[in-house]
C-alpha positions as CSV (number, residue, x, y, z in Angstrom):
1,X,-23.4,1.1,2.2
2,X,-20.0,-0.5,1.6
3,X,-18.2,-2.3,4.3
4,X,-14.8,-1.0,3.1
5,X,-13.3,1.4,5.5
6,X,-12.5,4.7,3.8
7,X,-8.9,5.5,3.0
8,X,-8.1,9.1,2.9
9,X,-5.9,11.1,0.6
10,X,-3.6,11.7,3.7
11,X,-3.1,8.0,3.9
12,X,-2.0,7.9,0.3
13,X,0.3,10.8,0.8
14,X,1.9,9.2,3.9
15,X,2.4,6.0,1.9
16,X,4.0,7.8,-1.0
17,X,6.3,9.8,1.3
18,X,7.5,6.5,2.9
19,X,7.9,4.9,-0.5
20,X,9.9,7.8,-1.8
21,X,12.4,7.5,1.0
22,X,13.0,3.7,0.5
23,X,16.2,2.5,-1.3
24,X,15.5,1.1,-4.7
25,X,16.6,-2.4,-3.7
26,X,14.0,-2.5,-0.9
27,X,11.2,-1.3,-3.3
28,X,11.9,-4.0,-5.8
29,X,12.7,-7.0,-3.6
30,X,11.1,-6.7,-0.2
31,X,7.5,-8.1,0.2
32,X,5.4,-5.8,2.3
33,X,2.0,-7.4,2.0
34,X,0.4,-10.8,1.3
35,X,-3.2,-10.6,0.2
36,X,-5.2,-13.6,-1.0
37,X,-2.0,-15.7,-0.8
38,X,-0.2,-13.3,-3.3
39,X,2.9,-11.5,-2.2
40,X,3.3,-7.8,-3.1
41,X,6.5,-5.7,-3.1
42,X,6.6,-2.0,-2.3
43,X,6.6,-1.3,-6.1
44,X,3.5,-3.4,-6.7
45,X,1.7,-1.7,-3.8
46,X,2.7,1.7,-5.1
47,X,1.3,1.0,-8.5
48,X,-2.1,-0.1,-7.1
49,X,-2.3,2.8,-4.7
50,X,-1.2,5.3,-7.3
51,X,-3.9,4.0,-9.6
52,X,-6.5,4.1,-6.8
53,X,-7.7,0.6,-7.6
54,X,-9.9,-1.4,-5.2
55,X,-6.9,-3.6,-4.4
56,X,-4.8,-0.5,-3.8
57,X,-7.3,0.8,-1.3
58,X,-7.4,-2.6,0.4
59,X,-3.6,-2.5,0.6
60,X,-3.6,0.9,2.2
61,X,-6.2,-0.2,4.8
62,X,-4.0,-3.2,5.6
63,X,-0.9,-1.0,6.0
64,X,-2.9,1.2,8.4
65,X,-4.0,-1.8,10.4
66,X,-0.3,-2.9,10.6
67,X,0.7,0.6,11.6
68,X,3.1,1.0,8.7
69,X,1.3,4.2,7.7
């Protein structure tokens, strides 16, 4: 079985609710995560999470670990 901890639909909903309440400037400019030495803004994370990519699920897991969601 996969080692990846499951990310629930609730986690995605919580992230989307937080994202929706952010000012546009923060979404575009503020880096929220760095994964594999690559910085990601809120918008980049949203695109990955919304598309349910493996990277998006990894991002959600990291956001949970950091207690952002």
